[in-house]
N, C-alpha and C positions, 0 to 999 in steps of 0.2 A: 377480537380483533381482527381484522384481516392485515396479514403481516408481509412480506418481501420481506426475503434473506437472502442476502448480497451471499453468494456459497463459492465459491472461490474454485473449492475443491480440494480443498482441505481440512483439518480433523476440527480445529474454533470450527468452523459455519456449518461445519455437516452436523456438531453440536447441537450452534445454536437454532437450524430445523429443527432438529428431534426434539430439543427440550420447548420447542412453543408449540410442536406439534400435541407432544404429551402435554401439555400444559393446557389442549381443549382448541388453540385460536388456525385462524383456516389460512395455514403457510405457502405462501407462493414463493420454489426459489430461483434466479437471477442469476445466470454467472457472462459478468463483463466479458466482452470482450473488445481485446481493448490495445490491439499493433500485429505486427506480425515477426516481429523479432524471434529467430531462432530460440528454445529453451535453452541453456544450460544443461551439461550432461551429466554435471556431481547433484547428490543426492537433496541439494536442496535448491536446486532449480525449480520454478514456478515458471506458472499461464500457457502451457502449452496443449499442446490439446489432448495431451492426458488424463490433464489437469480438467480439463471440461466436459470427462466424458465421467470422471468421478464423481463429479456435482452429481451428471448430470444418472448417475447409475444408483448417490445419495435416495436423491429422491424419488426415485423408483422403489425405492426402499422403503422410503416413506411413506407412500402413494399421494405425493404432493405435484403441483403442477411445477414445469420448468421451461423456464426460459433460456436463451441468448440471445444479449442486445447486444448489438455493434457500434462503441463508444469509439474508435477509432481515429475519428475526425478529431472528436473530442479532449480524445487522451494527447494525439499528436500537438495540440495547441497549450493545450493546460498544461504535461507534464516535460512530451518530449523537447517541442520547443524552449519551457521554462527551466530544465535544466542546461540543455547546449546555451540558451542565452548567461543564466546565470553564472557560467564557469567564466564564457567570455566580456564578462561584466569586472571580474576575480574578485569575485566569492563564492559560495561554497550554497551548494543547491542545497534540497530535500524533495525529494521525490514526492517519494510518502505522503507529506502532510500535503501536495500540492492533491496527490493523486485523492486522499481524504476529504480533504475543501473544498474541491473543487469536484470533480469526477459523482464520489460515494453520496454527501448530503450535498448534493445540492438538482445534481442533474440526473443520477439515481432515482432520488429522493421523491423531483418531480414527477419524472416516471413510473415512481412507484403509487404515487396518489392518483395517477394517470388512469392504473390500472384498478382504481378503488379500495385500495391499502390504507388505514389511517397512519401505518408503521416503519419505518426502512429499524431491520435488523441487521446487524451484524458480526461476525467473531472475535474483535476488538476485545482486550482486555481494561475496558476500562466501567467507569461506573458515572449513573444518574444519583443524583442525588436533588431532593426539593426539601426547603420548608417548610411548616403548615400558614399554606397560604401562599407561598413563593414562584416563583419562577426557577422551573430546572437550571440547574449546574452543575458541571464535567468535574470525575472524581476520580483520583486517579483506585486503578484497581489495587484489590489481595493482597492478590500479589504481585511482589511490590517488583520483583525479578522480573515479572513480564508485562508490569505497566504500558499502557502504550495511550497516554493521555497525549504526552506532547505530539502524538500526530495527528491528534483530532481536535487542535487550540480553534480552527479554520470554526466549526464546526458554530453558525450564525447559532442565537437563541430558538428561533420560529421553527429552525431543523430537529434541532436538540426535542425541542418537546415532541417531535415525531419521528424521534428516535430510543433502540433498542441495544442494551447490551447485554446480554445474558450472564454474560460469561465471566463478569466482571467480580461480583464475589466467589471465584472456583481458582485452585492455581492448575496448573496444565493439565500434572495428574489427575487432575481429581477430574479436568475435560475429557482424557483418555481411557478414565475407566467408567464416564456416559458415554461413551463414544464402542467400546465393548459391550459396555450394555447395549444394547442399542444395533448390536450387528452390523456395527458400520463400517463397510471397507477402507474408510482413512484412518482405523484407530491406531495402526502404526505407521503412521507416513512421517516424510521428515518434512522440520517446517522450512520454507525456504529467508534463503538470509541474503536474497540479494536484491538488485534493482530487477528488476524481469525483464525490462527492455537492453541493462550490459549485462547482460550473461557471464559474460568475459572481467566481468571486472573494467575495466580497458574505458577508461571517461573521456580520455583522451581524445582515443579513437575514434568513440561515440560524436564530443564534440564536430571534429577533422570531418569527419562523413555525414554531419549532420548542417553542418554551415560549412558546405569547402572555402569558401570566400573568403571566411575570416585569414588573415593572416597571422597568426602571435609569438612568429618565432623574435629575436628580440638582446639586450644588452643584459646581465645582473651589475647590477651598482650598487656599493655601500651609499649606507648616508651620508657621506662625505663629495658622491659623485664618480667616487673611480670605479671604473671598472672591470669586474672579479669573474667576467666570464662569459659567455655565449650561451642558452638555452634556445629550443626547438619549437617555444611554445605558450605563452603568460597565462592561461589555463589550466598547465601542469599544476602552479599552485595558486593557492587560495589563502584571501586570510581568515586563520581555525582553523587549517590544517594538523592532520594529527600524526605527520611524518612528516622528515626532512627533503632537504632539496634532493635527495639521489643522486644522482651520475648528471654532470653539466661540462661542458666544454671549457677548459679553466682560462684563462690569459695570459699571458707571462712564462 
């Protein structure tokens, strides 16, 4: 098969590409350029120039073609705008779901097919199962601690038929073991654990900068309408948030 691998520059996508090459597939590496935000400085930061260079170096090690695709406009509309607007609606966004459902398995898949590929592979921890004669179904990974099937639920049936998740039957340590076996420079690279375009984790700052016209300050009231205090942005507080209100100006 001719397979495009979405290569982020991390260990998971690197091993995905290496395994498919080892299996004899015609592999093309693609790195998505998504935004111009400066990456964070902590070891879990992602999506900077270093990641693109790491992806290219891995592709060179494997002897496969490598391309960088500019998807910034699509990413802004589908992920960045969505995050800001969802917060402004008082809900809790999930940018990873948007990125996978719209960017990877719609736009990137379409471009992969245009390159002559039959499938798109990623380093997600998830599996695709098929009953005899039945359609492809998304299933949880064997490593439940790393399972990412939740972030993939928007994938359409037709796209799932064209997708590959080679790591779905492995643990993280097994993946790192393969990376060392292949001699990949990403073998011990830390995992990214943040929103790539909000590296300081300050969502409120991002919303204010991305939607400067939004007015979010107001009153905090109880169920009877009594004013308890004032806040400087309702988008700081969302339905389903896991933390308390934090500090706010009280009344009386």
